[in-house]
C-alpha positions in Angstrom: -3.2 -14.6 19.4 -6.6 -14.8 18.8 -8.6 -13.4 15.9 -12.4 -13.5 15.4 -13.1 -14.3 11.6 -16.8 -14.5 12.1 -16.8 -10.9 13.5 -14.4 -9.5 11.1 -16.9 -10.9 8.3 -19.9 -9.2 9.8 -18.0 -6.1 10.4 -17.2 -5.8 6.7 -20.8 -6.9 5.8 -22.3 -3.9 7.7 -19.4 -1.0 7.6 -17.0 -1.9 4.3 -17.2 -1.1 0.5 -18.1 -3.7 -1.7 -14.3 -3.9 -2.8 -13.3 -4.6 0.6 -16.1 -7.1 1.1 -15.0 -9.0 -2.2 -11.2 -8.8 -0.9 -12.2 -10.3 2.0 -14.4 -13.4 0.7 -11.7 -14.3 -2.0 -8.7 -14.2 0.8 -10.9 -16.5 2.5 -11.8 -18.7 -0.4 -15.5 -17.7 -0.6 -15.0 -15.4 -3.6 -13.8 -15.2 -6.8 -11.5 -13.5 -9.0 -13.9 -11.9 -11.6 -15.9 -10.5 -8.6 -12.8 -8.4 -7.1 -11.9 -7.3 -10.6 -15.4 -5.8 -11.3 -15.4 -4.3 -7.7 -12.1 -2.3 -8.5 -13.3 -1.8 -12.0 -15.7 0.8 -10.2 -12.9 3.2 -9.5 -11.2 3.1 -13.1 -11.0 5.9 -15.4 -10.9 5.4 -19.2 -7.0 6.6 -19.2 -6.3 3.5 -17.6 -5.7 5.0 -13.8 -7.8 5.0 -10.7 -9.7 7.4 -8.6 -13.1 8.2 -7.2 -12.0 7.6 -3.5 -10.4 4.5 -4.4 -7.4 5.9 -1.9 -10.4 7.3 0.6 -8.7 10.4 1.7 -8.6 11.6 -1.9 -12.1 11.8 -3.2 -11.3 13.2 -6.5 -12.6 11.4 -9.5 -9.3 11.7 -11.2 -6.9 9.1 -11.8 -4.0 9.6 -9.2 -0.9 7.8 -8.0 -2.6 7.1 -4.9 -5.4 5.0 -6.5 -2.9 3.1 -8.4 -1.3 1.8 -5.2 -4.6 0.6 -4.1 -5.7 -1.0 -7.7 -2.2 -2.6 -7.3 -3.0 -3.9 -3.8 -6.2 -6.0 -5.4 -4.1 -7.2 -8.2 -1.5 -8.7 -5.8 -4.6 -10.2 -4.0 -5.9 -12.2 -7.1 -2.3 -13.9 -7.7 -1.6 -16.5 -9.0 -4.3 -15.1 -11.3 -3.4 -11.8 -13.0 -5.6 -9.1 -15.4 -4.5 -7.1 -18.2 -5.8 -4.2 -15.9 -2.6 -4.4 -14.3 -0.6 -3.6 -17.3 -2.7 -1.1 -18.5 -2.3 0.5 -15.1 1.4 0.5 -15.7 1.0 1.9 -19.0 -0.8 5.1 -17.3 1.7 5.5 -14.6 4.3 5.8 -17.7 2.0 8.7 -18.9 2.3 10.6 -15.8 5.7 10.1 -14.6 8.3 13.0 -14.6 11.4 12.9 -16.7 13.5 11.2 -13.9 11.2 8.4 -13.5 9.2 9.0 -10.3 5.7 9.8 -9.8 4.5 13.2 -8.3 2.9 12.5 -4.8 -0.4 13.6 -6.6 -1.8 15.1 -9.8 -3.6 18.2 -9.6 -6.9 17.8 -8.2 -9.7 19.8 -9.9 -12.3 18.6 -7.3 -10.9 18.7 -4.0 -14.4 18.3 -2.1 -13.6 16.0 1.0 -10.0 15.3 0.0 -7.2 15.8 2.6 -5.0 18.7 1.8 -1.7 17.2 1.4 -3.4 15.2 -1.5 -5.5 18.3 -2.8 -2.4 20.8 -2.4 0.5 18.4 -3.7 3.4 19.7 -5.8 2.6 18.0 -9.0 5.8 18.9 -10.8 8.2 17.0 -8.2 8.9 13.3 -8.0 7.9 12.2 -4.6 10.0 8.8 -3.2 7.0 8.4 -0.9 4.3 7.7 -3.5 6.7 6.4 -6.0 8.4 3.8 -3.3 4.9 2.6 -2.3 3.3 2.3 -5.5 6.5 0.6 -7.2 6.6 -1.9 -3.9 2.6 -2.8 -4.9 3.9 -3.3 -8.5 6.6 -5.7 -7.9 4.4 -7.5 -5.7 2.0 -8.0 -8.7 5.1 -8.8 -10.9 5.7 -12.0 -9.0 2.8 -13.4 -10.8 2.3 -11.2 -13.7 5.2 -11.3 -16.5 3.2 -8.3 -18.1 3.9 -6.1 -15.3 7.4 -7.6 -14.4 8.8 -6.3 -17.5 6.9 -3.2 -18.0 9.3 -0.2 -18.9 7.5 2.1 -16.2 8.1 -0.1 -13.4 11.9 -0.4 -14.6 12.2 3.6 -14.7 10.2 3.6 -11.3 12.7 1.1 -9.7 15.8 3.1 -11.0 14.4 6.5 -9.4 13.8 4.8 -6.2 17.4 3.0 -6.0 18.9 6.4 -6.8 16.8 8.4 -4.4 17.4 6.0 -1.6 21.1 5.5 -2.1 21.3 9.5 -2.6 19.4 11.9 -0.6 17.7 9.2 1.3 14.3 9.3 2.8 13.3 12.6 4.8 10.8 11.6 7.2 9.2 8.0 9.1 6.5 7.7 6.1 9.1 7.8 3.3 11.4 5.7 5.0 8.9 3.2 5.9 7.6 2.8 2.2 11.7 3.2 0.9 11.9 0.1 3.0 8.7 -1.3 1.5 10.1 -0.9 -1.8 13.6 -2.3 -1.2 12.0 -5.5 0.3 9.2 -6.1 -2.9 11.9 -5.4 -5.3 14.7 -7.6 -4.0 13.1 -10.3 -5.8 14.2 -9.3 -9.1 16.7 -6.6 -8.5 19.9 -7.6 -6.3 20.7 -3.9 -5.7 17.4 -3.3 -3.7 18.4 -6.2 -1.1 21.6 -4.6 -0.9 20.3 -0.9 -0.3 18.5 -2.3 2.8 21.6 -2.3 4.8 22.1 1.2 4.1 18.8 2.3 5.6 19.7 0.1 8.6 21.0 2.9 10.7 18.0 5.0 10.2 15.5 2.3 11.7 15.1 1.7 15.3 15.4 -1.6 16.7 12.0 -1.4 17.7 10.7 -0.2 14.5 8.8 2.6 16.2 9.1 6.1 14.4 6.5 9.2 14.8 4.8 10.3 12.0 5.7 14.2 11.9 2.7 16.1 11.1 0.3 13.2 12.0 -1.8 12.1 15.0 -0.4 12.4 18.3 -0.1 8.6 18.5 0.4 7.9 14.9 3.6 5.7 14.1 5.5 3.6 11.7 5.7 0.5 13.2 7.5 -2.8 12.3 5.0 -3.9 10.0 4.8 -0.9 7.9 8.3 -1.2 7.4 8.1 -5.3 6.7 4.7 -6.6 6.5 5.4 -9.8 4.8 8.2 -12.2 5.9 10.9 -13.7 4.0 12.4 -10.3 2.3 15.4 -9.0 3.5 13.6 -6.0 5.4 12.7 -8.7 8.1 16.4 -8.5 8.9 15.9 -5.1 10.2 13.9 -6.4 13.2 14.5 -9.2 16.0 12.1 -12.3 15.9 10.6 -11.1 19.2 9.8 -7.5 17.9 8.0 -9.0 14.9 6.0 -11.4 17.0 5.1 -8.6 19.6 3.8 -6.5 16.6 2.1 -9.6 15.2 0.5 -9.9 18.6 -0.6 -6.1 18.8 -2.2 -6.3 15.1 -4.3 -9.3 16.5 -5.4 -7.7 19.8 -6.2 -4.4 17.7 -9.4 -6.1 16.7 -12.2 -3.9 18.2 -15.5 -5.1 19.7 -17.5 -4.8 16.5 -15.3 -7.0 14.6 -13.1 -4.4 12.4 -9.7 -2.6 13.0 -8.9 1.1 13.1 -6.4 3.3 11.8 -4.3 5.7 13.9 -4.4 8.3 11.4 -6.9 11.3 10.9 -9.6 11.1 7.8 -10.9 14.0 5.9 -14.5 12.8 5.6 -17.3 10.7 6.9 -16.8 8.3 4.3 -12.9 8.1 4.4 -13.3 7.3 8.2 -15.6 4.3 7.4 -13.8 3.1 4.5 -10.4 3.1 6.3 -11.6 0.9 8.6 -12.8 -2.1 5.9 -9.5 -1.3 4.2 -7.4 -1.6 7.5 -9.7 -4.7 8.3 -8.9 -6.7 5.1 -5.2 -5.6 5.4 -4.9 -6.7 8.7 -6.1 -10.0 7.9 -3.8 -10.5 4.9 -1.0 -9.7 7.3 -2.0 -11.9 10.0 -2.6 -14.8 7.4 0.7 -14.3 5.6 2.8 -14.2 8.7 1.1 -17.6 9.7 -1.0 -16.3 12.5 -4.3 -17.1 10.8 
């Protein structure tokens, strides 16, 4: 496997958000925590949530669960350092969670310009396993280095909701299944029941890890690294070593001639198209490094 790190940095310099450039610099030892936190603060609202296109296909200025996901990604980047912003985000999530502990896929979007219809038209009155699972998964990764997040009541309630939903009706479609597995993998560090629940989902995950996303692009699939991007957790047991190695090689080979990576799903604005590539490039580099490829 070969990755051109210089070309990736050049791509980010010319085509990525300041946030993703700062994340990249921190990842490779050329940046600092304070600069990353200042960059993500630009998407923060006074209520403690995040909006303003931090989720590239949700351009709304309003605080949203989708924005919370990407904010937690940043707070995971800075570990072992931590920021009080992470616990403040948990406070905001607690304020918008529904009575069962779950999060709606999105809150009402009063400014839907350039936002994907699945965000702008989401049902804000029903809990979503998909968004609650992926946000809680990111929060559990932050919690590994941040006691304030680990002990926050919102994360406890979200974890209970996800476990009940996974062990009850179960995930309904490919993305929900992948994010449920991600959640169980991240939560297993502190919640033994999460590791046990991975086995319950095993029959639903193909051995090759490929599940087409219904309603998505023709070539949009959930793949093994969407289920288990990081080594060492129970989710990796769903796939043979050769499958994981092939996916890591595929990810490395996905670097384009301009140095960046692409996504396999449709974007809903010119800004999102470009921003997703910057996010995907940093994500690819993070996954490859965590798996010992870089």
